[in-house]
N, C-alpha and C positions, 0 to 999 in steps of 0.2 A: 963427650957425654952423648948418649943416644937419646933422641927425642922419642918419648913414649906416647905422645899425643896421637890418638887414633887418626887414620887417614881422613875420615869424613870430617872430623873437627878441623884438621889442617886445611881441607878443601874449603870449608865454610870461611875460615880465616883468610884464605887466598882470594876468594870471591869478594869478601869485604874490602881487602886491599885494592883489588882491581876496580871496585866501585869508587873508592877514594881517588884512584888514578884518573878514572873517567871524569870525575867531578873537577879535578885539576885541569884536565884537557879542555873541558867545557868552558871554564873560566877564561882560558887563553885562546880559544878557538875563534877563527873568523866566522862571520854570520852563517855562511853556507855550511861549514862543518858543524857549528853549534846546532843548526837546524837539523842536520843529519843525525847527530847524537840524540837530540831530544826526540825526534821521530822514531828512532830505534827503541829508545826507552819506553815510549808511549804506545808502540805498535800493539794493538789489541790481540793479535794472533801469536806473535813470537817475541814480544818486547820484554824488557827487564821487569817492568812493573807487574805485568801479568804473571810472569814466572815467579816473582817473589810472592805475589798473592797466592799462587798455587802452592808454593812451599809452605806458607802459613796455614792454608787449608789442610794440607797434608799433616802438618804438625798438630793441628787441632784434632784430626781424626785419630792420630797416634795417641795423643793425650787422652782422648775419650776412651779408647780401649784400655789404657793404663789406669784411668780413673775407675773403670768397672772392676779392675783387679786390685784396686786400692793402692796403686803405686804412686799416682799423682793425685793431689787434691782436686776436687771438681773445679775450683777457681781457675786452675791452670788451663783446663780444657775450655772453659767458658771465655777466658781472656784471649786465648789464641783464636777461637772461633769469631769472637767479636772483632779482633784485629783483622782477620781475613775478610770478614764482611765489610768492614769500613774501608779497607784498602781496595776491595772490589768496587765499592761505590765511588771512591775517588777515581779509579780507573775509568769507570763509566762517565764521570764528569769530564775527564780529560780526553776521552775518545773524540769529542767534537774538535779538539785542537790538533790531534795527530795528523790529520790531512793538511791542516794549515802549515805545520812544520815540514811535511813532505813537499808541499807545493813551494814553500820558501826555499828549500834546498834545491829543487829543480830549477826554479826561476833564476836563482843566483848563479847556478852552474851554467845556464844557457846564456844569460845576458849580462853578467857581471854584478849588477845591483838589482835587487828585487823591489818591486812596488810593494807597499804595505799590503799584507793579506787581508781579505775581507773578514770581518768578525764572524765567529761561529754563532749560529742561532740558538745554541744550547741543546740541540738534539743531534745525535749521531745516527746516521742511517744504519739499520740492522741491529741496533743494540738498544735495549731499554731496561728500565728498572722493574 
């Protein structure tokens, strides 16, 4: 039987499966690898979290256009926009910790065990609300 699911829907499903795989690897990873995974997820420029936020923002813009044509109800557009905004805010909150995870990954790579990273002060350089 031929799969009639459109390519883009299959792609989204595959990405979701890969995120599940990544979560499984994270649970079993040694500290250095776990720090690398988390740093990559939180990377504000090319990380997973930022790209998912961008995807939701894109979906919101798409839904807005379809709302104007009465294809989608306005609640869909608003919910997607709110989700993108909230995820963006979460990303900003976590930006302060991205460097902590990068440093932890570097320290454990160089010296075997890492001293505990200093706590973030709650503000990330170059990013603000």
